[in-house]
Backbone as CSV, one residue per row, in Angstrom:
resi,resn,N_x,N_y,N_z,CA_x,CA_y,CA_z,C_x,C_y,C_z
1,MET,-187.757,75.413,121.209,-187.370,75.973,122.598,-185.829,76.082,122.791
2,SER,-185.261,77.159,122.883,-183.956,77.414,122.780,-183.284,76.961,124.169
3,VAL,-182.112,76.869,124.235,-181.130,76.337,125.527,-181.513,77.343,126.566
4,GLY,-181.692,78.759,126.375,-181.838,79.626,127.309,-183.214,79.609,127.941
5,ASP,-183.985,79.070,127.144,-185.765,78.952,127.411,-185.710,77.692,128.395
6,ARG,-184.933,76.806,127.914,-184.945,75.396,128.828,-184.311,75.610,130.262
7,VAL,-183.156,76.212,130.317,-182.585,76.545,131.644,-183.597,77.426,132.413
8,VAL,-184.238,78.483,131.891,-185.142,79.114,132.888,-186.146,78.398,133.218
9,ALA,-186.783,77.355,132.384,-187.799,76.702,132.849,-187.265,75.634,133.804
10,ILE,-186.295,75.005,133.938,-185.234,74.245,135.134,-185.479,75.135,135.984
11,ARG,-185.014,76.186,135.982,-184.814,77.073,137.187,-186.057,77.335,137.852
12,ARG,-187.062,77.593,137.136,-188.272,77.922,137.827,-188.807,76.692,138.450
13,SER,-188.772,75.407,137.689,-189.122,74.290,138.415,-188.431,73.969,139.603
14,VAL,-187.016,74.121,139.643,-186.553,73.894,140.918,-186.889,74.955,142.045
15,ALA,-187.106,76.329,141.682,-187.229,77.288,142.573,-188.714,76.971,143.282
16,MET,-189.711,76.544,142.310,-191.097,76.143,142.627,-190.964,75.020,143.849
17,ARG,-190.194,73.985,143.513,-190.024,72.857,144.472,-189.563,73.325,145.794
18,MET,-188.564,74.129,145.624,-187.930,74.815,147.009,-188.819,75.610,147.868
19,TYR,-189.795,76.427,147.022,-190.656,77.101,147.563,-191.960,76.334,148.349
20,LEU,-192.261,75.217,147.893,-193.451,74.454,148.175,-192.757,73.504,149.326
21,ARG,-191.507,72.978,149.358,-191.075,72.372,150.418,-191.230,72.779,151.813
22,PRO,-191.045,73.874,152.271,-191.192,74.294,153.472,-192.886,74.427,153.912
23,TRP,-193.744,74.766,152.786,-194.960,74.565,153.155,-195.530,73.345,153.620
24,MET,-194.985,72.107,152.946,-195.386,70.934,153.140,-194.973,70.371,154.482
25,LEU,-193.753,70.891,154.890,-193.071,70.454,156.246,-194.114,71.279,157.326
26,VAL,-194.295,72.475,156.964,-195.554,72.955,158.165,-196.883,72.241,158.179
27,LEU,-197.197,71.927,156.949,-198.651,71.117,157.161,-198.465,69.968,157.435
28,LEU,-197.370,69.183,157.489,-197.178,67.986,157.847,-197.159,67.993,159.438
29,SER,-196.338,69.010,159.952,-196.110,69.072,161.247,-197.464,69.396,161.961
30,LEU,-198.401,70.085,161.526,-199.584,70.307,162.233,-200.555,69.335,162.319
31,VAL,-200.531,68.234,161.165,-201.645,67.281,161.235,-201.453,66.238,162.380
32,PRO,-200.070,65.941,162.743,-200.370,64.871,164.091,-200.995,65.788,165.339
33,ALA,-200.666,66.787,165.523,-200.945,67.800,166.603,-202.624,68.092,166.655
34,CYS,-203.350,67.861,165.493,-204.654,68.140,165.820,-205.710,67.212,165.192
35,SER,-206.936,67.110,165.334,-207.610,66.390,164.576,-208.420,66.835,163.267
36,THR,-208.470,68.087,163.460,-209.044,68.683,162.283,-208.439,69.987,162.210
37,ILE,-208.271,70.420,160.827,-207.668,71.653,160.393,-208.591,72.488,159.448
38,HIS,-209.018,73.675,159.957,-209.892,74.441,158.928,-209.279,75.735,158.719
39,LYS,-209.472,76.041,157.296,-208.967,77.188,156.761,-209.801,78.570,157.283
40,VAL,-209.411,79.468,157.702,-210.268,80.591,158.446,-210.043,81.737,157.461
41,ASP,-211.551,82.546,157.398,-211.427,83.925,156.776,-210.941,84.849,157.693
42,GLU,-209.736,85.278,157.264,-208.869,86.182,157.876,-209.278,87.496,158.082
43,GLN,-210.686,87.910,157.409,-211.210,89.385,157.471,-212.009,89.171,158.819
44,ALA,-212.244,88.006,159.368,-213.016,88.024,160.596,-211.854,88.815,161.873
45,PHE,-210.858,88.317,161.524,-209.820,89.179,162.573,-208.990,90.205,161.954
46,SER,-209.666,90.970,161.335,-208.810,92.113,160.511,-208.218,93.211,161.699
47,GLN,-208.976,93.165,162.661,-208.526,94.138,163.795,-207.239,93.747,164.366
48,GLU,-207.155,92.473,164.365,-205.881,91.930,165.140,-204.768,91.532,164.116
49,LEU,-205.350,91.097,162.935,-204.174,90.791,162.211,-204.042,91.672,160.911
50,GLY,-204.911,92.801,160.795,-204.736,93.711,159.567,-203.423,94.381,159.274
51,PHE,-202.453,94.368,160.319,-201.246,94.808,159.818,-200.316,93.747,159.189
52,LEU,-200.775,92.571,159.076,-199.975,91.456,158.442,-200.109,91.772,156.843
53,LYS,-199.418,92.820,156.201,-199.709,92.856,154.978,-198.467,92.122,154.122
54,VAL,-198.956,91.126,153.163,-197.651,90.699,152.446,-197.090,91.725,151.444
55,GLY,-195.661,91.474,151.808,-194.895,92.251,150.977,-194.613,93.785,151.775
56,GLU,-195.166,93.969,152.889,-194.933,95.131,153.485,-194.553,94.840,154.956
57,ALA,-195.319,94.101,155.717,-194.858,93.920,157.044,-193.567,92.996,157.429
58,THR,-192.773,93.758,158.122,-191.595,93.212,158.547,-191.501,92.351,159.794
59,ARG,-190.400,91.573,160.119,-190.203,90.631,160.818,-190.179,91.232,162.339
60,THR,-189.535,92.201,162.199,-189.493,93.248,163.516,-190.738,93.753,163.904
61,GLU,-191.397,94.231,163.036,-192.794,94.881,163.427,-193.850,93.605,164.020
62,ILE,-193.669,92.346,163.244,-194.229,91.412,163.615,-194.310,90.801,165.182
63,ILE,-192.855,90.872,165.175,-192.518,90.307,166.519,-192.875,91.311,167.721
64,ALA,-192.819,92.564,167.233,-193.180,93.718,168.361,-194.609,93.721,168.682
65,ARG,-195.625,93.140,167.743,-196.836,93.090,167.871,-197.423,91.787,168.669
66,LEU,-196.735,90.596,168.144,-197.297,89.249,168.451,-196.492,88.807,169.646
67,GLY,-195.021,89.111,169.609,-194.144,88.369,170.558,-193.513,87.394,169.480
68,GLY,-192.415,86.627,170.368,-191.698,85.788,169.515,-192.366,84.513,169.374
69,PRO,-192.248,83.965,167.918,-192.857,82.681,167.328,-192.886,81.623,168.527
70,ASP,-194.001,80.797,168.168,-193.746,79.373,169.012,-193.032,78.496,168.502
71,SER,-192.870,78.440,167.209,-192.143,77.546,166.474,-191.468,78.214,165.119
72,THR,-190.346,77.635,164.870,-189.476,78.343,163.485,-189.402,76.978,162.790
73,TYR,-189.074,77.242,161.331,-188.603,76.267,160.340,-187.951,76.764,159.397
74,GLU,-187.094,76.126,158.643,-186.340,76.616,157.324,-185.377,77.848,157.923
75,ASP,-184.562,77.756,159.049,-183.631,78.873,159.160,-184.601,80.001,159.582
76,ASN,-185.506,79.859,160.227,-186.407,80.951,160.753,-187.323,81.503,159.663
77,ARG,-187.356,81.067,158.357,-188.041,81.686,157.370,-189.478,81.451,157.378
78,ILE,-189.900,80.377,157.888,-191.073,79.881,158.298,-191.487,80.144,159.846
79,VAL,-192.404,80.710,160.724,-192.461,80.786,161.796,-194.181,80.468,162.273
80,THR,-194.579,80.011,163.167,-195.941,79.762,163.486,-196.325,80.317,165.008
81,TYR,-197.275,80.792,165.057,-198.018,81.503,166.451,-199.113,80.632,166.676
82,GLN,-199.127,80.281,167.853,-200.343,79.484,168.568,-201.218,80.597,168.787
83,MET,-202.550,80.835,168.302,-203.309,81.979,168.686,-204.481,81.374,169.266
84,ASN,-205.300,82.168,170.266,-206.276,81.864,170.666,-207.496,82.846,170.905
85,GLU,-208.712,82.414,170.468,-209.859,83.236,170.381,-210.746,83.399,171.710
86,ARG,-210.637,84.606,172.249,-211.549,84.594,173.398,-212.518,85.990,173.263
87,ASP,-213.880,85.549,173.547,-214.737,86.738,173.402,-214.652,87.594,171.973
88,GLY,-214.493,86.656,170.903,-214.388,87.282,169.378,-213.045,88.158,169.131
89,ARG,-212.036,87.928,169.792,-210.791,88.621,169.608,-209.734,87.570,169.561
90,LEU,-208.645,87.602,168.977,-207.525,86.745,168.688,-206.233,87.416,169.375
91,TYR,-205.669,86.322,170.091,-204.503,86.773,170.956,-203.491,85.641,170.555
92,SER,-202.132,86.072,170.570,-201.113,85.150,170.639,-200.801,84.824,172.142
93,GLN,-200.119,83.668,172.016,-199.943,83.005,173.389,-198.986,83.779,174.151
94,ALA,-197.953,84.882,173.551,-197.447,85.711,174.059,-198.192,86.968,174.772
95,GLN,-199.476,87.152,174.154,-200.097,88.180,174.550,-201.157,87.748,175.544
96,GLU,-201.216,86.778,175.801,-202.374,86.142,176.793,-202.357,86.876,178.318
97,GLN,-203.370,87.263,178.661,-203.474,87.876,180.180,-204.063,86.996,180.984
98,THR,-204.670,85.770,180.394,-205.557,85.017,181.257,-205.057,83.538,181.002
99,GLN,-205.674,82.666,182.149,-205.457,81.419,182.079,-206.626,80.530,181.509
100,ARG,-207.759,81.359,181.229,-208.975,80.909,180.891,-208.878,80.007,179.747
101,LYS,-209.580,79.158,179.397,-209.813,78.273,178.364,-210.223,79.155,177.099
102,PRO,-209.375,79.136,176.049,-209.812,79.660,174.729,-211.237,79.034,174.166
103,ASP,-211.977,80.124,173.637,-213.032,79.631,173.012,-212.730,78.967,171.670
104,LYS,-211.640,79.297,171.093,-211.274,78.450,169.602,-209.820,78.696,169.647
105,ARG,-208.949,77.757,169.141,-207.461,77.670,168.886,-207.217,77.903,167.356
106,PHE,-206.237,78.702,167.139,-205.725,78.714,165.958,-204.323,78.643,165.570
107,CYS,-203.498,78.366,164.313,-202.172,78.382,164.168,-202.166,79.466,163.125
108,LEU,-201.297,80.421,163.351,-201.065,81.429,162.407,-199.504,80.914,161.747
109,VAL,-199.357,80.840,160.392,-198.062,80.449,159.764,-197.817,81.653,159.036
110,LEU,-196.612,81.930,159.173,-195.992,83.080,158.312,-194.890,82.781,157.718
111,VAL,-194.698,83.168,156.206,-193.354,83.037,155.775,-192.750,84.214,155.245
112,TYR,-191.359,84.307,155.675,-190.793,85.467,155.261,-189.806,85.206,154.030
113,ARG,-189.527,86.447,153.370,-188.556,86.311,152.117,-187.457,86.520,152.918
114,LEU,-186.232,86.570,152.082,-184.725,86.769,152.505,-184.413,87.918,153.318
115,ASP,-185.187,89.130,152.867,-185.090,90.331,153.299,-185.774,90.722,154.685
116,ASN,-186.483,89.573,155.339,-187.235,89.583,156.476,-188.535,90.493,156.164
117,VAL,-189.216,90.345,155.011,-190.550,90.977,154.710,-191.245,89.716,154.713
118,LEU,-192.860,89.755,155.040,-193.706,88.835,154.994,-193.848,88.553,153.526
119,ALA,-193.789,87.376,153.305,-194.183,86.747,151.881,-195.427,86.031,151.666
120,ARG,-195.837,85.165,152.690,-197.226,84.397,152.819,-197.515,84.540,154.410
121,LYS,-198.933,84.153,154.396,-199.476,84.163,155.786,-200.873,83.054,155.591
122,SER,-200.921,82.406,156.663,-202.146,81.510,156.901,-202.629,81.441,158.014
123,LEU,-204.153,81.456,158.453,-204.525,81.215,159.529,-205.572,80.048,159.294
124,VAL,-205.034,79.240,160.354,-206.044,77.723,160.458,-206.591,77.401,161.662
125,ARG,-207.834,77.201,161.568,-208.235,76.689,162.904,-207.863,75.427,163.418
126,VAL,-207.497,75.151,164.664,-207.053,73.800,165.115,-208.168,73.379,166.107
127,GLU,-208.688,72.010,165.990,-209.590,71.608,167.065,-209.000,70.434,167.707
């Protein structure tokens, strides 16, 4: 292995750790707030979340549709939205029109690239 190959390997290793660290912070912050977290099949909410295409959706577009995030991390690169399901539809808290108790609660976690384009997304059910 040449010196150049080792430098590339070290850079990749550092980049991977930097990439994983924000996710660990998000997951650790969610654990104390709830008793159980379930990964959700996002296809069930494709009507509400279908516009969240990784590599395409921009921060501006997402805020226009969902409103401002409920929490932000890592200099606003990671944001979370508290989502509620009511009558089979998913709503962000900013979109709520009623004070009725939700059928189910979710947390939508979005990670942006430096150019404010969506890099990753995850929807988890919170009980």
